[in-house]
N, C-alpha and C positions, 0 to 999 in steps of 0.2 A: 625736200624743200620745193616750193612751187616754182615753176618755170613759166616764162611768159608764153602765151600761145603762138607767139610768132619769134621765136627765139633766134637770136642772131640778127634781127632787125629792129633793135631798139635804138630810139634817138638819145641824145645826151639828156639825162633827167636831173632836175634840181630837186632832190629829195628833201630837202631842208625847206624849200619853197611850199612844196607839197603839204608838210606838215604844219607851217606856219597858217597856211590858208585855211586849212582844215580846222585847227584850233580856233582861228579867227570867227569861224561860222559856229563854234560850239559843236562841231559834230565828233561823233568817236568812230573809231574804225569801222565799227559795224553798220553806221549810218551810211558812210561812204560806200561800203560793200553792198549795201543793200540797193541804194541808188544806181549803182553800176549794174546790179542784175536786174532790176525793175525797169528801169528807165532805158538801157542800152543793151539789154539782152546778153551781159556778160556773165552768165550762169555759174561760171566756175570761180568766180572771185569771191574770196571769203575776207573775214576781218584780217585774217593773218597775211593774206596777200597784200592788203593794202599796208599793213604794218611793215613787211617786208620791204615795199617800195620805198617808204619813208625812212627806214633804216639803212637803206643802200645795199641790202641783200641781193635784190633782184631789180629789174627795171621793166617798166610797162613798155609794151610795142606802141607803135606809132598810134594804132587804131583805139588801143586802151588808154594812151595819154589823152587823146582827144575826147574820149569818154569821160576820163578823170578831170579834166578841165571843166566839161559840163557840170558834173557833181559837184564841184568846188567853185562854180559861179565864177570862173576866170578864163581868160584867153590861153590857148594851148602854149602860146610863147612864154607865159609866166611860169611854166613848169619845166621849159628848157633849161638844160644847163650848156655850158659852154662846148662847142664841137672840138675835139682834138684828133680826131682821126678821120681818114678819106670817109669812111663809111657813114660816120656820124654827121659830117658836113653835108652829104648826099641826102641821107635821112631827113636832116633838120630842113632841107630845101623841097621835101616832098618828091623827090625823084627816084624814078625806078633805075636800078643798075644798067637795064638794057638801054634806057634813054640816054645816060651818061656816055656809056661806052659808043653808042651811035654818034653822039655829037662831038666826042672826042676823037673818033675814028680808030679805035681798036676793037679787036674781037671780043665779044662779051666775055668769054671764058677767061681770056688774058686779063680783062679789067678785074673781074671777081678775084683772080689770083692776086693781083696787086692790091686790092683792098685787104684781103685776108693776110697778106704778108706785111702790109704796111709800107712797102717798098715801091715806088713809082719808078717805071721804067721806059715811059714814053719819051718820044723825040720833042724837039724844041717847039715843033707846032703843035703836038698834041698836049704838051705841057701849058701853052698859052690857052689852048681850048680848054682844058681842064680847069683852070684859074677862072676862066671867064663863066663857064656853066656853072660852077660851084660858087661863084662869087669870093674867090679867094684873095686875101690880100698876100702881100709877099711873105710875111712872116708865117701867116696859117699854110701857106704853100710849102715852105720849107718844113713844117712840122709835120703835116699830113702825108708828106711823100718820103717820110723817114730820114731826113737828111739833117735834123738838128743835131744829133750827136756828132757826125761829121763836122758841123760848123763848130761845136763846142770844142773838140778837139783841135781844129785849126786855130781858133781864137786863143785857147790857152797856150800854144806854141808860140803864136805871135805876141802875146804879152810878156812871156818869159824869156824868149830869145830875140832874134832879129827880126822884126815886124816886116820890114821891107820883101823877105822872101816869101810872105804869105800873101801879098795882095793879090796876085795871080790866081791862086787856088780858091781864095775867098770870093773873088770877083766872078769866078767861074760857077762857084756853087751858088752864090746870091747874086744875081743879075742888077747890081748896083753901079753907078758911075765910078771909074777908077779913082778918081779924085775925092770921092765920098769914102771909099774903102780906106784909102791912103790916110785920111784924115783921122778917120775913126780908130785904125789900128795903132796909128802913132799915138793918139791919146789914150787907148787901152793900155799899151806899153807903158807909157809915162805914168799913168795912174798906179797900175800893179807895183813898179818899181819904188814909186814914191811910198806907198803903203808897206812894202818891204823893208824899206830905210825906217820908217817910223816903228814897225813892229819890232825891229832889232837894236834900235838905239836906246841909249840909257834914258830911262823915264818914258820910253814909248809904250805903245800898246802891247798888250799880251798877245801871244801867238793866237789864242782862242777868241780874240776879240772879233766882233762882226764886221769891223773895218780893216782887218788884217789882209795881207796878200793872198793867203790861201782861201779866206772867204770869200774874197774878190774873184777869185778863179771859180768858185763854185757856182757864182750867178753870172759867169762871164757872158752868156748868151744875151740875158736881160740888160745888162750894161751895153752890149753891142747894139741892140735894137733901140735902147735908150738914146744912145748916141746918135744913131741914124735919124732917129725922130728930130732931135735937136738941130742937126744939120739941114734937114729937109723942110723943117718948119711945120 
């Protein structure tokens, strides 16, 4: 299978958007490949390469994505998917790893290791600098630094047990006002138990229903952020 000429440096790619734009122009994979070779010097690109990009089998590098946007008469941003990792956020903003490491204040090799593992180990000052350099919102920061699963575990425990005991660890993980965390955890706890009562009650919802208690726990992180948005406006 074809691999990008810049393996490991691929931005998040919206393969469905690429297919939709190509079809709207009435172009076949071969037409796109020819344009990339003739106009952008990407001599190694074949119709199969373009097809693999669209099928999500491989992703174009930053340079390839820019050229593809030119061939499809669109802005590069129209071909970008949602960034979900530290590396993808950096690439999406067009930053070199050396520049991010320097701005954040960590050794370059250490930064690359954190990108590779998906676990951020910077201190509070470095974390704030990282969020600023990459333009990360709080939720994106939690996700790209590998803390979302820890948050999910805490939220599931808070919803099913005594939520008061989880205010401090959640606040430490997610720097929100204590009052906000208390209100949100209280709400999640109440919502979960209300769903469990409905699930188990005579004539209530079946356990496999999307509104049941277990289903609620499956999407607990989304419920948490939704509640935070509601409170903060």
